[in-house]
N, C-alpha and C positions, 0 to 999 in steps of 0.2 A: 738284763731286760732287752727284749727285742720288740720293736714296734714296726708293724707293717702297715703302710699307708697305700691306698690305691684310689684311683678315680676313674670311673667308667663313664664314657659319654655315648649316648645313643644318637646316631646320625643316619637318617634314612631319606633318600631322595626319590622322587617320582614325577612323572609327567602328568600335569593336570589335563583332564578330559573335559572340554567344553567351557572352561573358565575356572573361577575360584571354586574349590571344593565346597559342597554343602556342609559336610560334617567330617571331622577328623577325630579319632579317638586313639589313645595310647594306653596299652596295658603292659604290665610287667608280671611275668610268671616265674616263681622261683622253683628250684628243684623239689622242694617239699610240698609243692601244690598250692602255695599261697599266691593270690592274685592281687595286684595293686592297680587300680585305675587312676590314671593321671589326667588331670584337667589341662585344657589349653590355657596358656598364660594370656591374660588380657593386656592389651597395650596400655590401658589406663592404670593398671595395677602392676607396674613392672617389677615391684619388689615381691610380688606374690610368687609361690611356687607353681610350676607347670611347664609344659613343653612349649617351645616357640615354633611357629610355622611361618616360613618365609616363602613368598611367591604367590602366584606364578610370575616368573620373569618374562622377558620378551619372547623367549623360546618355549614357554609353558612349563618350565621346571619349577618344582617346589622342593623345599628341604625342611624336614622336622629335625630339631635338636632337643635333647634333654639330658641333663646330668642328674642321675638318680641319687637319692640320699642313701646312707649306709643301711637304713632299715627297710629299703625298698628292694634290695638285691639279696641274692642267696649268699650266705657266708661260706658255703662250701659248694663248689661245682659251678653251674651255670645259671644264668638268668636269661629268660627269653623275653624279648621286646616284640610286641605285635602292634602294628599300626593299621587301623581300619579306616579306609577312606571312602566316603560317599561323594562321587564326582558330580559336577554340575550337569552332566548329561545323563545322570541317573544310575550309572554303573557303579559297582562296588569293587574295591581292590583291598587285599590284605597282604601286608608286608611283614616279614619276620626277620629278626636279627638275634643271634645267640651271643651273649656277653659272657666272657670269662670273668668270673668274680670269685675271689678267694673265700 
């Protein structure tokens, strides 16, 4: 018997424009076209699933982190993480990261 274990972490940093972002959304897209929208974790409900957003710090940097569950990633190939940010100044930014997932 062979057991393969893996853990993927999504970590995306960005510079806040004009203060705390108005909205931040995370989506995971698997190779087979499935899309999973991930909610932001509430500070009050720290045991709930969701991504964490830290910042902005004194330099304006923010960082989003999320560890997807096994059923949120592709079992063969890659999974794309996409972070959509609506900044305080009204501009919109889209960041992507490709995750190697077995």
